[in-house]
N, C-alpha and C positions, 0 to 999 in steps of 0.2 A: 268411369265413376263407380258409384256404389253397386249398381246392377252388374257391371262387368266384373267387379271384384267378387261378388256373391256367386255369379255363374262360374267363374274360372275355378275358384276353390271348391265349388260344388262338383266339378268334373275332375277333382284330384290334383289340381295345380297348387302352386305356392306363389304368393304375391309378397314382394318386398315393398313395404309402405313407408314412405318418409313422413315423419310426424314431428310436431313440436312437443318435446318431452314434458314441457310445463303443463300440457293439457291432458296428460295420461292419468287414467284411473282404471285399474283392472283387478280381477280376482285370480289368485293362483290356486295351486292344488289345495284341496280341502276348503275351497271357497273363502280363503282369507283375502279380503279386499284391501288394496293399497292405493292411496292417492299419491302417486309418485309426483305428479305435477305440483302439488302444494309444497312438497319438500324441496323440489328443484327451484321453484319460484322464490323461496326464501333466500337462496344463495345467488341466483342468476337472474338478471333482468334481460328481457329481449328473447329472441328466438333461440331455442336449444334444439338443433337438429338431431334426430335419432331415427334409426330404422327398426321396424318390426317385421317378423316373418309370419304372415297370416296363412294358415293352412286348412281351415275349415269354417263353415258357417252353419249355425243352428237357426233355422227360420222361426221355429216356435219361440225360442228365447230371444231372437233378434240380436244374436251375439256371435262373435268370431273367436275361434281358437287361435292362439298365436304363440310364438316363441320370441322372447325379448333377449337379444344377445347379452344384455347386462345381467341376466339371470340364468340359472341352470335348470329352470323348470318351465313348463308350459303354463299358459294363463288364458283367461277368458275376458273379453272386453265387449261391452255393449256397442252396437253399431253406431249409435248416436255419439258416443264418446270418441270412437275411432274417427268418424267423419269430422268432428270438431278438431281433433288433433291433426288430421291430415290436411284440413283446409285453412289452417292458421297461416297468417302472412309469413312468408319465408319458405314454405314447403314446396311451392309450385305444384302441389297436389300430385307429386310423382308416385307412380305405381310401376313396378317392374314385375312382369308376369313370367313365371318359370314353370315350364312343363316338366313333369316327372318322367316322361316317356323317353 
């Protein structure tokens, strides 16, 4: 769950997280925030599977650093938003842990 994710990225690991793209909202470089989910929901109904690469956790901000394969830049997502997107029906709450060693 969330504690395992925070701990693993805290030790330098990367986690591939399956999410429902309709629930995503995050901030990119320069803190430009984008509600991707609202845009996707206009065009698609039902689960929209998508993977994110999570590589860091900031406890003070309660947010994760990530890379979205649909984008060429890193972004920041609040942990509550990531948890909602990853626990949406259809995701199976999948987490793939990748060690950098």
